[in-house]
C-alpha positions as CSV (number, residue, x, y, z in Angstrom):
1,X,140.7,-28.8,-18.2
2,X,139.3,-26.3,-20.8
3,X,136.4,-24.3,-19.6
4,X,134.4,-22.3,-23.0
5,X,133.4,-18.8,-22.7
6,X,130.1,-20.3,-22.8
7,X,130.3,-21.6,-19.0
8,X,132.3,-19.3,-17.9
9,X,129.0,-17.0,-18.7
10,X,127.1,-19.7,-16.8
11,X,129.1,-18.6,-13.8
12,X,126.1,-16.3,-12.3
13,X,126.4,-13.7,-10.0
14,X,125.2,-15.4,-7.2
15,X,127.5,-18.2,-7.4
16,X,130.5,-16.1,-7.7
17,X,128.9,-13.9,-4.4
18,X,128.5,-17.1,-2.6
19,X,132.1,-17.8,-3.1
20,X,133.2,-14.5,-1.9
21,X,130.7,-14.8,1.2
22,X,131.9,-18.8,1.9
23,X,135.6,-17.8,1.9
24,X,136.0,-14.3,2.9
25,X,134.2,-13.8,6.0
26,X,134.3,-15.7,9.1
27,X,130.9,-13.4,11.0
28,X,127.9,-15.3,11.7
29,X,124.3,-14.1,11.8
30,X,122.7,-16.3,14.8
31,X,119.3,-18.7,14.8
32,X,119.0,-19.5,18.2
33,X,118.3,-17.7,21.4
34,X,121.2,-16.1,23.7
35,X,120.8,-19.1,26.1
36,X,121.0,-21.6,23.4
37,X,124.1,-19.8,21.6
38,X,126.2,-19.7,25.2
39,X,125.2,-23.0,25.7
40,X,126.7,-24.3,22.2
41,X,129.5,-22.3,21.9
42,X,130.7,-23.6,24.7
43,X,131.2,-26.9,23.4
44,X,134.5,-27.4,22.0
45,X,133.9,-30.0,19.1
46,X,136.1,-31.5,16.9
47,X,133.5,-32.0,13.9
48,X,133.8,-29.7,11.2
49,X,131.4,-28.9,8.2
50,X,130.8,-26.8,5.2
51,X,128.4,-26.3,2.7
52,X,127.9,-24.6,-1.0
53,X,126.3,-24.5,-4.1
54,X,126.9,-24.5,-7.6
55,X,125.2,-23.3,-10.1
56,X,124.9,-25.6,-13.2
57,X,121.9,-24.4,-14.9
58,X,122.0,-24.7,-18.8
59,X,122.3,-22.3,-22.3
60,X,119.4,-22.5,-24.2
61,X,118.6,-24.9,-27.2
62,X,120.2,-27.4,-25.2
63,X,118.7,-31.1,-25.0
64,X,116.6,-31.7,-21.9
65,X,115.7,-35.2,-21.3
66,X,113.1,-38.0,-19.6
67,X,110.9,-38.3,-22.1
68,X,110.8,-40.7,-25.1
69,X,111.4,-38.0,-27.1
70,X,114.3,-35.2,-26.9
71,X,113.0,-31.3,-26.2
72,X,114.9,-28.1,-26.1
73,X,115.7,-25.5,-23.1
74,X,114.1,-22.4,-24.2
75,X,113.7,-21.3,-20.8
76,X,115.3,-21.1,-17.2
77,X,111.8,-20.9,-15.0
78,X,114.8,-21.8,-11.9
79,X,118.6,-22.3,-11.6
80,X,119.6,-25.0,-11.2
81,X,122.5,-26.7,-8.9
82,X,124.8,-28.7,-7.6
83,X,124.1,-28.8,-4.0
84,X,127.5,-29.6,-1.3
85,X,128.2,-31.4,1.9
86,X,131.3,-31.9,3.2
87,X,132.0,-33.0,7.0
88,X,135.1,-33.3,8.4
89,X,135.6,-35.6,11.8
90,X,139.5,-35.0,12.1
91,X,140.5,-37.5,10.7
92,X,137.8,-38.9,7.2
93,X,136.3,-36.1,5.2
94,X,132.6,-36.9,3.3
95,X,131.1,-35.4,0.8
96,X,127.6,-35.6,-0.5
97,X,126.7,-33.6,-3.6
98,X,122.9,-33.6,-4.8
99,X,122.5,-32.1,-8.0
100,X,119.6,-30.8,-10.4
101,X,119.7,-33.3,-13.1
102,X,117.8,-36.1,-14.5
103,X,120.6,-38.3,-14.2
104,X,124.4,-38.5,-14.5
105,X,126.5,-41.0,-16.2
106,X,129.7,-42.7,-14.7
107,X,131.9,-40.7,-16.7
108,X,130.8,-37.7,-16.0
109,X,130.6,-38.5,-12.1
110,X,134.4,-39.8,-12.3
111,X,136.0,-36.6,-13.6
112,X,134.5,-35.0,-11.0
113,X,135.8,-37.0,-8.5
114,X,139.1,-37.6,-10.0
115,X,139.3,-33.5,-10.1
116,X,137.9,-33.3,-6.1
117,X,140.3,-35.9,-5.2
118,X,143.3,-33.7,-6.7
119,X,142.0,-30.6,-5.3
120,X,141.4,-32.4,-1.7
121,X,142.5,-35.6,-1.1
122,X,139.0,-36.9,-0.1
123,X,138.9,-40.4,-1.8
124,X,136.3,-41.1,-4.4
125,X,134.5,-43.7,-2.1
126,X,134.0,-41.0,0.4
127,X,132.3,-38.5,-2.4
128,X,128.6,-39.5,-3.2
129,X,127.5,-37.8,-6.5
130,X,123.4,-37.8,-7.5
131,X,121.3,-36.6,-9.5
132,X,117.6,-35.8,-8.5
133,X,115.8,-36.9,-11.6
134,X,113.7,-34.2,-12.4
135,X,113.1,-34.2,-15.7
136,X,112.7,-30.7,-16.6
137,X,117.3,-30.7,-16.7
138,X,119.7,-30.7,-19.4
139,X,120.5,-33.9,-20.6
140,X,123.9,-35.1,-19.0
141,X,123.7,-38.6,-20.1
142,X,122.4,-40.6,-23.5
143,X,118.8,-41.7,-22.8
144,X,116.0,-42.6,-25.3
145,X,116.4,-40.0,-28.3
146,X,118.4,-37.2,-26.0
147,X,121.6,-36.7,-26.1
148,X,123.9,-35.0,-24.2
149,X,126.0,-31.8,-25.1
150,X,130.0,-32.8,-24.5
151,X,130.6,-29.5,-23.3
152,X,127.8,-29.7,-21.0
153,X,128.8,-32.6,-19.5
154,X,132.7,-31.0,-18.8
155,X,131.0,-28.2,-17.1
156,X,128.7,-30.2,-14.7
157,X,131.5,-32.2,-13.8
158,X,133.7,-29.0,-12.9
159,X,130.9,-27.0,-11.3
160,X,130.4,-30.2,-9.3
161,X,134.1,-30.6,-8.4
162,X,133.8,-26.7,-8.1
163,X,130.7,-27.1,-5.0
164,X,132.7,-29.5,-3.1
165,X,135.8,-27.5,-2.8
166,X,134.1,-24.2,-1.7
167,X,132.4,-26.4,0.9
168,X,135.4,-27.5,2.5
169,X,136.8,-23.8,1.9
170,X,133.8,-23.1,4.4
171,X,134.5,-25.8,6.8
172,X,134.1,-24.7,10.4
173,X,132.9,-26.5,13.8
174,X,130.0,-27.8,14.2
175,X,127.1,-29.9,15.4
176,X,124.8,-32.0,13.8
177,X,122.3,-34.1,14.2
178,X,119.1,-36.6,12.0
179,X,115.7,-37.6,12.7
180,X,113.0,-38.3,10.3
181,X,109.8,-37.2,9.3
182,X,106.9,-38.6,7.1
183,X,104.4,-37.7,4.6
184,X,102.2,-40.3,2.9
185,X,100.0,-37.7,0.8
186,X,102.7,-37.3,-2.0
187,X,103.4,-40.8,-2.4
188,X,101.3,-43.6,-4.7
189,X,103.1,-46.4,-5.8
190,X,102.4,-45.7,-9.8
191,X,102.3,-49.1,-11.2
192,X,99.1,-51.4,-11.1
193,X,98.0,-54.8,-11.8
194,X,95.3,-54.9,-13.7
195,X,92.5,-57.3,-14.9
196,X,93.3,-60.0,-17.3
197,X,94.4,-58.6,-20.6
198,X,93.2,-55.0,-20.2
199,X,97.1,-54.5,-20.5
200,X,98.4,-53.4,-24.0
201,X,101.2,-55.3,-25.9
202,X,104.5,-54.2,-24.7
203,X,106.5,-52.2,-27.7
204,X,108.0,-55.7,-28.6
205,X,104.7,-56.3,-29.6
206,X,104.4,-59.0,-26.5
207,X,101.2,-59.8,-24.7
208,X,103.0,-61.0,-20.9
209,X,102.6,-57.8,-19.0
210,X,100.4,-57.7,-15.9
211,X,101.2,-54.5,-14.8
212,X,101.1,-51.1,-16.0
213,X,102.9,-47.9,-15.0
214,X,100.7,-44.7,-14.6
215,X,97.4,-46.6,-15.8
216,X,94.7,-44.1,-16.1
217,X,93.1,-42.4,-13.0
218,X,90.0,-43.9,-11.9
219,X,90.1,-46.9,-14.4
220,X,87.8,-49.3,-14.2
221,X,90.9,-52.1,-14.6
222,X,92.9,-51.5,-11.8
223,X,93.2,-54.1,-9.3
224,X,95.8,-53.2,-7.0
225,X,98.9,-51.8,-6.8
226,X,102.4,-53.7,-7.3
227,X,103.9,-52.3,-5.2
228,X,104.3,-50.2,-1.2
229,X,105.5,-46.9,-0.8
230,X,107.7,-45.1,1.6
231,X,106.2,-42.1,3.6
232,X,109.4,-41.4,5.9
233,X,111.4,-38.0,5.0
234,X,114.8,-38.6,6.8
235,X,116.7,-35.6,7.6
236,X,120.0,-34.4,8.2
237,X,120.8,-31.2,9.7
238,X,124.1,-29.6,10.3
239,X,124.4,-25.8,12.4
240,X,127.4,-24.1,13.5
241,X,128.4,-23.9,16.9
242,X,126.4,-20.4,17.5
243,X,122.9,-22.2,15.9
244,X,123.7,-20.5,12.8
245,X,122.0,-23.1,9.8
246,X,124.6,-24.7,7.8
247,X,123.1,-27.4,5.6
248,X,119.9,-29.5,5.9
249,X,120.1,-32.8,3.5
250,X,116.2,-34.9,2.9
251,X,115.5,-38.0,1.3
252,X,112.0,-38.8,-0.4
253,X,111.1,-41.6,-2.3
254,X,109.1,-39.4,-5.0
255,X,109.6,-39.5,-8.7
256,X,109.8,-35.7,-9.9
257,X,106.8,-34.1,-9.9
258,X,106.4,-32.0,-13.3
259,X,103.6,-29.8,-14.3
260,X,106.7,-27.5,-16.2
261,X,106.5,-25.5,-19.3
262,X,107.2,-26.3,-22.8
263,X,110.9,-26.1,-22.9
264,X,111.1,-24.9,-18.9
265,X,114.3,-25.9,-17.2
266,X,113.3,-26.4,-13.9
267,X,114.7,-27.7,-10.3
268,X,111.4,-29.5,-9.9
269,X,110.1,-29.9,-6.8
270,X,113.4,-30.6,-5.2
271,X,114.5,-27.0,-6.3
272,X,111.3,-25.7,-4.8
273,X,112.0,-27.9,-1.5
274,X,114.9,-25.9,-1.0
275,X,113.7,-22.4,-1.3
276,X,111.1,-23.2,1.1
277,X,113.1,-24.7,3.8
278,X,115.0,-21.4,3.6
279,X,112.2,-19.3,3.8
280,X,110.8,-21.3,6.5
281,X,113.8,-21.2,8.7
282,X,114.4,-17.6,7.7
283,X,117.9,-18.2,6.8
284,X,118.3,-17.5,2.8
285,X,120.1,-14.3,4.0
286,X,122.9,-15.5,5.7
287,X,126.6,-15.0,5.8
288,X,127.4,-18.1,4.7
289,X,124.8,-19.0,2.8
290,X,122.7,-21.7,4.0
291,X,122.4,-24.7,1.7
292,X,119.2,-27.2,1.6
293,X,119.2,-30.0,-0.5
294,X,116.5,-32.8,-1.5
295,X,118.0,-36.2,-2.6
296,X,116.1,-38.9,-4.1
297,X,114.7,-41.7,-2.2
298,X,114.2,-45.1,-3.7
299,X,111.5,-43.9,-6.2
300,X,111.3,-45.8,-9.2
301,X,108.1,-47.4,-8.9
302,X,106.5,-44.4,-7.1
303,X,104.8,-40.8,-8.2
304,X,102.5,-38.6,-6.3
305,X,99.2,-39.7,-8.5
306,X,96.5,-41.2,-6.7
307,X,95.2,-43.4,-9.7
308,X,91.8,-44.2,-7.6
309,X,90.7,-41.0,-7.9
310,X,91.6,-37.4,-9.7
311,X,93.4,-34.8,-7.7
312,X,92.8,-31.0,-7.4
313,X,93.6,-29.6,-10.9
314,X,96.9,-27.3,-10.4
315,X,98.2,-24.6,-12.7
316,X,102.0,-24.6,-14.3
317,X,104.3,-25.1,-10.9
318,X,101.2,-25.6,-8.7
319,X,102.0,-29.4,-7.6
320,X,105.8,-28.9,-7.3
321,X,105.2,-26.0,-5.3
322,X,102.4,-28.0,-3.5
323,X,104.7,-31.1,-2.5
324,X,107.3,-28.7,-1.5
325,X,105.8,-26.4,0.7
326,X,104.4,-30.1,2.7
327,X,108.0,-31.4,2.5
328,X,109.9,-28.4,3.7
329,X,106.9,-27.9,6.2
330,X,107.4,-31.3,7.9
331,X,111.3,-30.8,7.8
332,X,111.3,-27.8,9.6
333,X,108.9,-29.3,12.1
334,X,111.2,-32.4,12.5
335,X,114.0,-30.3,13.2
336,X,113.3,-28.3,15.9
337,X,113.1,-32.5,17.7
338,X,116.4,-33.4,16.5
339,X,119.4,-33.9,19.4
340,X,122.7,-32.3,17.8
341,X,126.4,-34.0,18.4
342,X,129.6,-32.3,18.8
343,X,131.3,-35.0,17.3
344,X,130.6,-37.8,15.3
345,X,132.9,-40.3,13.2
346,X,132.8,-40.6,9.2
347,X,133.5,-44.0,7.1
348,X,132.5,-44.6,3.6
349,X,133.0,-48.3,1.4
350,X,132.4,-48.0,-2.2
351,X,133.0,-51.4,-4.7
352,X,132.1,-51.5,-8.3
353,X,129.3,-54.9,-9.2
354,X,129.7,-56.5,-12.4
355,X,126.2,-56.9,-13.3
356,X,125.1,-58.8,-16.5
357,X,123.6,-56.4,-19.3
358,X,119.9,-57.3,-21.0
359,X,121.6,-57.4,-24.7
360,X,118.8,-58.7,-27.4
361,X,119.4,-61.8,-29.5
362,X,119.7,-61.9,-33.2
363,X,116.1,-62.4,-33.5
364,X,115.1,-59.1,-31.9
365,X,117.9,-57.4,-33.2
366,X,116.8,-58.1,-36.6
367,X,113.3,-57.1,-35.1
368,X,114.4,-53.9,-34.2
369,X,116.1,-53.2,-37.8
370,X,113.0,-54.1,-39.6
371,X,110.7,-51.8,-38.0
372,X,113.3,-49.3,-38.4
373,X,113.2,-49.7,-42.0
374,X,109.6,-49.0,-42.2
375,X,109.7,-46.1,-40.3
376,X,110.4,-42.8,-43.0
377,X,113.7,-41.8,-42.7
378,X,112.8,-38.2,-42.6
379,X,110.1,-38.6,-39.6
380,X,111.2,-38.3,-36.0
381,X,110.0,-41.3,-34.2
382,X,107.4,-41.3,-32.4
383,X,105.6,-44.7,-31.7
384,X,106.7,-47.1,-28.9
385,X,107.5,-49.7,-31.3
386,X,109.9,-47.4,-33.3
387,X,111.8,-45.9,-29.7
388,X,112.4,-49.5,-28.3
389,X,113.7,-50.7,-31.6
390,X,115.7,-48.0,-31.9
391,X,117.4,-48.1,-28.4
392,X,117.6,-52.5,-28.9
393,X,120.3,-51.6,-31.9
394,X,122.2,-49.1,-29.8
395,X,121.7,-51.6,-26.6
396,X,123.0,-54.2,-28.9
397,X,126.5,-52.7,-28.7
398,X,127.1,-52.8,-25.3
399,X,129.4,-54.8,-22.9
400,X,127.9,-57.7,-21.4
401,X,128.7,-57.3,-18.4
402,X,129.2,-53.5,-17.2
403,X,129.9,-51.7,-13.6
404,X,127.6,-50.3,-11.2
405,X,129.3,-48.4,-8.3
406,X,127.5,-49.3,-5.0
407,X,128.9,-47.2,-1.7
408,X,127.8,-46.5,1.9
409,X,128.7,-43.8,4.4
410,X,128.7,-43.9,8.0
411,X,128.3,-40.4,10.0
412,X,128.0,-41.4,13.7
413,X,125.5,-44.1,13.8
414,X,123.3,-42.7,10.4
415,X,124.1,-45.0,7.8
416,X,123.5,-43.6,3.7
417,X,123.4,-46.3,1.0
418,X,123.3,-45.1,-3.1
419,X,123.2,-46.8,-5.8
420,X,123.3,-45.7,-9.7
421,X,119.1,-46.8,-10.5
422,X,116.6,-45.7,-10.5
423,X,115.6,-48.0,-7.2
424,X,112.0,-49.8,-6.8
425,X,111.2,-49.2,-3.7
426,X,110.8,-52.2,-1.8
427,X,114.8,-52.2,-2.2
428,X,114.7,-49.3,-0.2
429,X,112.4,-50.5,2.9
430,X,114.7,-53.8,2.2
431,X,117.6,-51.9,3.3
432,X,116.4,-49.6,5.7
433,X,114.8,-53.3,7.4
434,X,118.4,-55.2,7.2
435,X,121.1,-52.5,8.2
436,X,122.8,-53.3,11.5
437,X,123.3,-49.2,11.1
438,X,119.9,-47.6,12.0
439,X,118.9,-45.3,11.1
440,X,119.7,-46.2,7.1
441,X,118.5,-44.1,4.1
442,X,119.4,-44.7,0.0
443,X,120.3,-41.9,-2.2
444,X,119.5,-42.9,-5.7
445,X,121.2,-42.3,-9.0
446,X,124.1,-42.1,-7.0
447,X,127.8,-42.1,-8.9
448,X,126.6,-43.3,-12.1
449,X,123.2,-44.0,-14.2
450,X,122.5,-47.6,-14.7
451,X,118.7,-47.3,-15.3
452,X,115.9,-49.0,-13.8
453,X,116.0,-51.5,-10.6
454,X,113.2,-53.7,-10.5
455,X,113.3,-56.7,-7.8
456,X,112.6,-60.0,-9.5
457,X,109.5,-60.1,-8.6
458,X,108.5,-56.9,-10.5
459,X,110.1,-58.1,-13.6
460,X,107.7,-60.9,-13.5
461,X,105.0,-58.6,-13.4
462,X,106.4,-56.6,-16.1
463,X,105.5,-53.2,-17.5
464,X,107.4,-50.0,-18.5
465,X,110.2,-50.2,-16.0
466,X,111.3,-53.5,-17.1
467,X,111.1,-53.1,-21.1
468,X,114.5,-53.8,-22.0
469,X,116.5,-50.3,-23.3
470,X,119.1,-48.0,-22.2
471,X,116.5,-47.0,-19.4
472,X,116.6,-50.6,-18.0
473,X,119.1,-52.9,-19.2
474,X,120.2,-54.6,-16.3
475,X,120.0,-58.2,-15.8
476,X,117.0,-59.5,-14.0
477,X,118.7,-60.2,-11.1
478,X,120.6,-56.9,-10.2
479,X,118.5,-55.3,-7.6
480,X,119.1,-58.7,-5.2
481,X,122.9,-58.6,-6.3
482,X,123.0,-54.8,-5.6
483,X,121.1,-55.1,-2.3
484,X,123.2,-58.1,-0.8
485,X,126.7,-55.7,-1.9
486,X,124.6,-52.8,0.0
487,X,124.0,-54.7,3.1
488,X,127.9,-56.2,3.0
489,X,129.0,-52.5,3.2
490,X,126.5,-51.5,5.5
491,X,128.2,-54.7,7.9
492,X,131.6,-53.5,7.2
493,X,131.4,-50.0,8.2
494,X,129.0,-51.4,11.5
495,X,132.0,-53.5,12.1
496,X,134.7,-51.1,11.4
497,X,133.2,-48.5,14.1
C-alpha cells in the first residue's frame, strides 16, 4: 500500500519513540508497592496483553466534518490517535482500536482489517475498530457537505493497522480486570418532547415532529426528555504482572462536548480523558507507554447540556477539560477496587446484517431537485431545506439494502457489543439488561458508519436524528433488528464458553 511523503510526515517523533519503546526494551517501571509486586510476580499468567498508539493527526486544510457545513483544518490543538489494545489468551487474540475520528466508513475499516489479518493472522471478526465521534477531527467519510481526502483515508487505515501490530509486538504476560463507575452530571437526553404546535417544520416542510433536538436552554415549551440516559462508566484495566499499567479502556454514553476554536483539530474529551488518566496514575512516562482510551457508548441522543437550566459559561476547551477530569477521576477510583485475573478466555462473533434504506420516492426526489434549482449556484448551501435536498439526491444513489456489521466480543465474563451507528441510549440499556453475559457494554460507531439508530418509537416522535439523509437512512425497524442480532451473538458467545 502506497504511503506518500505527506503521510510519512504525520508519523511524529512521539509515535516513532512509542514504537521503539514498545519493541526494544523489556525494562519496566513498577507502580505497585514492593509487597504487591512480589505477590503478582509469583503468578504465572497465560494471558498476554499489549497496547500502542498511532498518530492519525491530519495535515492543514483537510475537511472537518460533524456539521451541516464543511470546515477546514487550520490549527492542531491536540494530536489525534488510534489507540489499540491486543489481548491473547494463548489460543485467541482480540484487538480493540479506538480512533479520534467523527466516524470511519466501512471501506476504511475493511482495508485496515485486511492489513491486520495479513500481518498478524487476527481474523477480521476478532478486531473492533471504533470512532469516538469527536466533531473536531478530519473527515474520514462523506457526510452532509464534507468530503474525505482519499489520501487521508489511506493514511488512517494504515495507521490503525500499525497500532495493532505495535500492540502485538509489545505483548507480555498480563493481568486483567473490569468494573464500572458512574457519572450522572454529564449526561442529558438532548431530545425533548415539546408543547403541541411549537416544533418547527422539518427540512422537507412537514410538521409531524413532536420531539426536538437541542431545543434551547430553559425553553418555555419544553415538556419532558424524549428518552433516558445511561450514566454508567464501564472500564477494563490491564496491567503487567509486576503492577505496571498497560492499558485502560473506558466507555461512556456521551456525545462529543465541543467548545473548540474555529478550524481547530482536537480529540475532544476522549483525548483529554486519556491524558488526565495518565496524569492521575502518574503513568505518562512509562516504558512501554501506558495507553488510556475512552470509547463512545450509546450516545445517539445524549449530550451534556441540561436544558432545564444553563450551566456556568466556560471558555474554549473548558467543558472538555471538566468532563474529562470528572470521568478520569471516577475511573481511577473504580480501578483501585478491581479484582484482577491472570487468565481469561477470549472469543468473538460478527455478522453482516442486511438492512433496508429509506430511499426518497420520485415525488420527494423531484422536490429536492426543485429546491436546489432555486438556490443560487455560486452560493454555498446554508439552509436546512437545501442541505437536506442535496442529501436526498445523493441518498437516492444508495442501494435498497446495505450491510451493517454487528459484533460481540467476550473477555472472560465481560462482553462488548459493537454497532456501526450513532446508537440511541435505550438500545444500549436494553443490551445491558438482556445480555446473557454480565456485564455487557456497547461501543458505537464501530466497524463502519450507518448513520443514526433511533428506536421505532423515537422515529414516531421525529426530530433531527430521524430526518432522512446520509446521516440517518436505515429502515425504521433497524434498531430492533440490530438489537436482536446483537443478542443472538451474545447468546452464541455464552453457549460456547
